[in-house]
MIRO-924810 format. One record per atom (N, C-alpha, C): residue number from 1; residue in three letters; z negated, y, x. Coordinates in steps of 0.001 Angstrom, whole numbers, plus 500000, padded with zeros to 6 digits. Layout:
rec k = NUM, r = ALA, c3 = Z, c2 = Y, c1 = X
...
***
This chain:
rec k = 1, r = MET, c3 = 367157, c2 = 530527, c1 = 104987
rec k = 1, r = MET, c3 = 366281, c2 = 531792, c1 = 105741
rec k = 1, r = MET, c3 = 366705, c2 = 532406, c1 = 106521
rec k = 2, r = LEU, c3 = 367108, c2 = 531968, c1 = 107263
rec k = 2, r = LEU, c3 = 367866, c2 = 532882, c1 = 108550
rec k = 2, r = LEU, c3 = 368364, c2 = 534647, c1 = 108260
rec k = 3, r = HIS, c3 = 369202, c2 = 533665, c1 = 106859
rec k = 3, r = HIS, c3 = 369715, c2 = 535274, c1 = 105948
rec k = 3, r = HIS, c3 = 368766, c2 = 536180, c1 = 105631
rec k = 4, r = TYR, c3 = 368174, c2 = 535998, c1 = 104997
rec k = 4, r = TYR, c3 = 367132, c2 = 536618, c1 = 103963
rec k = 4, r = TYR, c3 = 365857, c2 = 536911, c1 = 105361
rec k = 5, r = ALA, c3 = 366151, c2 = 536150, c1 = 106350
rec k = 5, r = ALA, c3 = 365951, c2 = 537577, c1 = 107522
rec k = 5, r = ALA, c3 = 366569, c2 = 538637, c1 = 108080
rec k = 6, r = VAL, c3 = 367967, c2 = 538110, c1 = 108213
rec k = 6, r = VAL, c3 = 369380, c2 = 539689, c1 = 108560
rec k = 6, r = VAL, c3 = 368833, c2 = 540420, c1 = 107448
rec k = 7, r = VAL, c3 = 368408, c2 = 540448, c1 = 106333
rec k = 7, r = VAL, c3 = 369595, c2 = 541102, c1 = 105070
rec k = 7, r = VAL, c3 = 367611, c2 = 541790, c1 = 105206
rec k = 8, r = PHE, c3 = 365930, c2 = 541572, c1 = 105815
rec k = 8, r = PHE, c3 = 365180, c2 = 542028, c1 = 105502
rec k = 8, r = PHE, c3 = 365720, c2 = 543013, c1 = 107431
rec k = 9, r = PHE, c3 = 366322, c2 = 542865, c1 = 108167
rec k = 9, r = PHE, c3 = 366738, c2 = 543334, c1 = 108962
rec k = 9, r = PHE, c3 = 367368, c2 = 544651, c1 = 108919
rec k = 10, r = ILE, c3 = 369096, c2 = 544327, c1 = 108283
rec k = 10, r = ILE, c3 = 369063, c2 = 545884, c1 = 107786
rec k = 10, r = ILE, c3 = 368806, c2 = 546972, c1 = 107208
rec k = 11, r = ILE, c3 = 367831, c2 = 545824, c1 = 106068
rec k = 11, r = ILE, c3 = 366284, c2 = 547206, c1 = 104853
rec k = 11, r = ILE, c3 = 366419, c2 = 548154, c1 = 106325
rec k = 12, r = ALA, c3 = 365867, c2 = 547644, c1 = 106681
rec k = 12, r = ALA, c3 = 364668, c2 = 548183, c1 = 107693
rec k = 12, r = ALA, c3 = 365664, c2 = 549043, c1 = 108800
rec k = 13, r = ILE, c3 = 366704, c2 = 548521, c1 = 109530
rec k = 13, r = ILE, c3 = 368088, c2 = 549474, c1 = 110229
rec k = 13, r = ILE, c3 = 367627, c2 = 551174, c1 = 109735
rec k = 14, r = ILE, c3 = 368514, c2 = 550530, c1 = 108481
rec k = 14, r = ILE, c3 = 368744, c2 = 551483, c1 = 107067
rec k = 14, r = ILE, c3 = 367667, c2 = 553378, c1 = 106146
rec k = 15, r = ALA, c3 = 366291, c2 = 551938, c1 = 106228
rec k = 15, r = ALA, c3 = 365076, c2 = 552940, c1 = 106091
rec k = 15, r = ALA, c3 = 365135, c2 = 552914, c1 = 107007
rec k = 16, r = GLY, c3 = 365037, c2 = 553033, c1 = 108041
rec k = 16, r = GLY, c3 = 364461, c2 = 553569, c1 = 109439
rec k = 16, r = GLY, c3 = 365090, c2 = 555174, c1 = 109450
rec k = 17, r = VAL, c3 = 367039, c2 = 555483, c1 = 109584
rec k = 17, r = VAL, c3 = 367882, c2 = 555929, c1 = 109494
rec k = 17, r = VAL, c3 = 367864, c2 = 556909, c1 = 108509
rec k = 18, r = PHE, c3 = 367120, c2 = 557521, c1 = 107677
rec k = 18, r = PHE, c3 = 366427, c2 = 557667, c1 = 106922
rec k = 18, r = PHE, c3 = 365302, c2 = 558872, c1 = 106003
rec k = 19, r = GLY, c3 = 365241, c2 = 557662, c1 = 107417
rec k = 19, r = GLY, c3 = 363167, c2 = 558749, c1 = 107520
rec k = 19, r = GLY, c3 = 362334, c2 = 557451, c1 = 106621
rec k = 20, r = PHE, c3 = 361620, c2 = 556657, c1 = 106850
rec k = 20, r = PHE, c3 = 361977, c2 = 556161, c1 = 105291
rec k = 20, r = PHE, c3 = 360655, c2 = 554998, c1 = 105885
rec k = 21, r = GLY, c3 = 359471, c2 = 555779, c1 = 107201
rec k = 21, r = GLY, c3 = 359214, c2 = 554588, c1 = 107996
rec k = 21, r = GLY, c3 = 357829, c2 = 553585, c1 = 107653
rec k = 22, r = GLY, c3 = 356952, c2 = 553991, c1 = 106634
rec k = 22, r = GLY, c3 = 357227, c2 = 552883, c1 = 105797
rec k = 22, r = GLY, c3 = 357329, c2 = 551545, c1 = 105228
rec k = 23, r = ILE, c3 = 358757, c2 = 552437, c1 = 105353
rec k = 23, r = ILE, c3 = 359180, c2 = 550660, c1 = 104349
rec k = 23, r = ILE, c3 = 359819, c2 = 550332, c1 = 105205
rec k = 24, r = ALA, c3 = 360534, c2 = 550446, c1 = 106415
rec k = 24, r = ALA, c3 = 361111, c2 = 550169, c1 = 107555
rec k = 24, r = ALA, c3 = 360164, c2 = 549626, c1 = 108920
rec k = 25, r = ALA, c3 = 358481, c2 = 549485, c1 = 108621
rec k = 25, r = ALA, c3 = 358250, c2 = 548860, c1 = 109128
rec k = 25, r = ALA, c3 = 357887, c2 = 547672, c1 = 108304
rec k = 26, r = SER, c3 = 357747, c2 = 547813, c1 = 106878
rec k = 26, r = SER, c3 = 356902, c2 = 546564, c1 = 105935
rec k = 26, r = SER, c3 = 358563, c2 = 545038, c1 = 106549
rec k = 27, r = ALA, c3 = 359943, c2 = 546672, c1 = 105860
rec k = 27, r = ALA, c3 = 360322, c2 = 545423, c1 = 105918
rec k = 27, r = ALA, c3 = 361113, c2 = 544826, c1 = 107210
rec k = 28, r = ALA, c3 = 360236, c2 = 544654, c1 = 108267
rec k = 28, r = ALA, c3 = 360798, c2 = 544809, c1 = 109759
rec k = 28, r = ALA, c3 = 360391, c2 = 543214, c1 = 110350
rec k = 29, r = GLY, c3 = 358713, c2 = 543817, c1 = 109373
rec k = 29, r = GLY, c3 = 356927, c2 = 542618, c1 = 110029
rec k = 29, r = GLY, c3 = 358553, c2 = 541407, c1 = 108712
rec k = 30, r = ILE, c3 = 358840, c2 = 541873, c1 = 107297
rec k = 30, r = ILE, c3 = 358706, c2 = 540897, c1 = 106283
rec k = 30, r = ILE, c3 = 360004, c2 = 539837, c1 = 107396
rec k = 31, r = ALA, c3 = 361097, c2 = 540774, c1 = 108327
rec k = 31, r = ALA, c3 = 362168, c2 = 539894, c1 = 109164
rec k = 31, r = ALA, c3 = 361662, c2 = 538946, c1 = 109462
rec k = 32, r = LYS, c3 = 360762, c2 = 539485, c1 = 110978
rec k = 32, r = LYS, c3 = 359962, c2 = 538798, c1 = 111557
rec k = 32, r = LYS, c3 = 359168, c2 = 537858, c1 = 111690
rec k = 33, r = VAL, c3 = 358586, c2 = 537435, c1 = 110345
rec k = 33, r = VAL, c3 = 357717, c2 = 536313, c1 = 109803
rec k = 33, r = VAL, c3 = 358921, c2 = 535544, c1 = 109220
rec k = 34, r = LEU, c3 = 359832, c2 = 535338, c1 = 108720
rec k = 34, r = LEU, c3 = 361260, c2 = 535208, c1 = 109003
rec k = 34, r = LEU, c3 = 362055, c2 = 534778, c1 = 109746
rec k = 35, r = PHE, c3 = 361987, c2 = 534655, c1 = 110943
rec k = 35, r = PHE, c3 = 362863, c2 = 534343, c1 = 111844
rec k = 35, r = PHE, c3 = 361359, c2 = 533276, c1 = 112251
rec k = 36, r = VAL, c3 = 359717, c2 = 533657, c1 = 112319
rec k = 36, r = VAL, c3 = 359599, c2 = 532578, c1 = 113313
rec k = 36, r = VAL, c3 = 359688, c2 = 531141, c1 = 112620
rec k = 37, r = ILE, c3 = 359665, c2 = 531626, c1 = 111394
rec k = 37, r = ILE, c3 = 359111, c2 = 530252, c1 = 110028
rec k = 37, r = ILE, c3 = 360754, c2 = 529568, c1 = 109867
rec k = 38, r = PHE, c3 = 361830, c2 = 529800, c1 = 110789
rec k = 38, r = PHE, c3 = 363026, c2 = 529466, c1 = 111092
rec k = 38, r = PHE, c3 = 363185, c2 = 528595, c1 = 111692
rec k = 39, r = LEU, c3 = 362898, c2 = 529720, c1 = 113494
rec k = 39, r = LEU, c3 = 362610, c2 = 528579, c1 = 114585
rec k = 39, r = LEU, c3 = 361975, c2 = 527617, c1 = 113817
rec k = 40, r = VAL, c3 = 360533, c2 = 528017, c1 = 113510
rec k = 40, r = VAL, c3 = 360024, c2 = 527174, c1 = 113605
rec k = 40, r = VAL, c3 = 361188, c2 = 525798, c1 = 113152
rec k = 41, r = LEU, c3 = 360803, c2 = 525931, c1 = 111132
rec k = 41, r = LEU, c3 = 361955, c2 = 525188, c1 = 111200
rec k = 41, r = LEU, c3 = 363200, c2 = 524606, c1 = 111582
rec k = 42, r = ALA, c3 = 363573, c2 = 525096, c1 = 112015
rec k = 42, r = ALA, c3 = 364993, c2 = 524627, c1 = 113642
rec k = 42, r = ALA, c3 = 364272, c2 = 523796, c1 = 114434
rec k = 43, r = VAL, c3 = 363230, c2 = 523862, c1 = 114753
rec k = 43, r = VAL, c3 = 362288, c2 = 523340, c1 = 116088
rec k = 43, r = VAL, c3 = 361911, c2 = 521522, c1 = 115562
rec k = 44, r = ALA, c3 = 361577, c2 = 521539, c1 = 114581
rec k = 44, r = ALA, c3 = 360874, c2 = 520849, c1 = 114067
rec k = 44, r = ALA, c3 = 361989, c2 = 520037, c1 = 113870
rec k = 45, r = SER, c3 = 363080, c2 = 520246, c1 = 112916
rec k = 45, r = SER, c3 = 364078, c2 = 519353, c1 = 112438
rec k = 45, r = SER, c3 = 364455, c2 = 519099, c1 = 113376
rec k = 46, r = PHE, c3 = 365602, c2 = 519544, c1 = 114691
rec k = 46, r = PHE, c3 = 366022, c2 = 519163, c1 = 115222
rec k = 46, r = PHE, c3 = 364213, c2 = 518209, c1 = 116898
rec k = 47, r = LEU, c3 = 363671, c2 = 517789, c1 = 116330
rec k = 47, r = LEU, c3 = 362717, c2 = 517132, c1 = 117527
rec k = 47, r = LEU, c3 = 362812, c2 = 515846, c1 = 115963
rec k = 48, r = PHE, c3 = 362993, c2 = 516440, c1 = 114991
rec k = 48, r = PHE, c3 = 363000, c2 = 514925, c1 = 113995
rec k = 48, r = PHE, c3 = 363660, c2 = 513884, c1 = 113763
rec k = 49, r = ASN, c3 = 365401, c2 = 514717, c1 = 114646
rec k = 49, r = ASN, c3 = 366848, c2 = 513898, c1 = 114247
rec k = 49, r = ASN, c3 = 366876, c2 = 513430, c1 = 115832
rec k = 50, r = MET, c3 = 366783, c2 = 513593, c1 = 116920
rec k = 50, r = MET, c3 = 365625, c2 = 512861, c1 = 117900
rec k = 50, r = MET, c3 = 365146, c2 = 512091, c1 = 118246
rec k = 51, r = THR, c3 = 364687, c2 = 512354, c1 = 117150
rec k = 51, r = THR, c3 = 363085, c2 = 510948, c1 = 117604
rec k = 51, r = THR, c3 = 363749, c2 = 509732, c1 = 116762
rec k = 52, r = ARG, c3 = 364259, c2 = 510046, c1 = 115874
rec k = 52, r = ARG, c3 = 365396, c2 = 509184, c1 = 114437
rec k = 52, r = ARG, c3 = 366900, c2 = 508528, c1 = 114994
rec k = 53, r = GLY, c3 = 367284, c2 = 509204, c1 = 116402
rec k = 53, r = GLY, c3 = 368030, c2 = 508419, c1 = 116955
rec k = 53, r = GLY, c3 = 369524, c2 = 508557, c1 = 115610
rec k = 54, r = ARG, c3 = 370055, c2 = 509859, c1 = 115034
rec k = 54, r = ARG, c3 = 371131, c2 = 509952, c1 = 114575
rec k = 54, r = ARG, c3 = 371841, c2 = 511049, c1 = 115992
***
């Protein structure tokens, strides 16, 4: 999940450099959503493992 967020972030940077503002904004939005999903899943996994005592 984090890999895809980084890929979309790089796409947004490249599109922004070449002047494609709409594509850059869309790719940046997708990267933000994927990063938030990654954070939620990482925190949930951490809390789940803390409660199980592993």
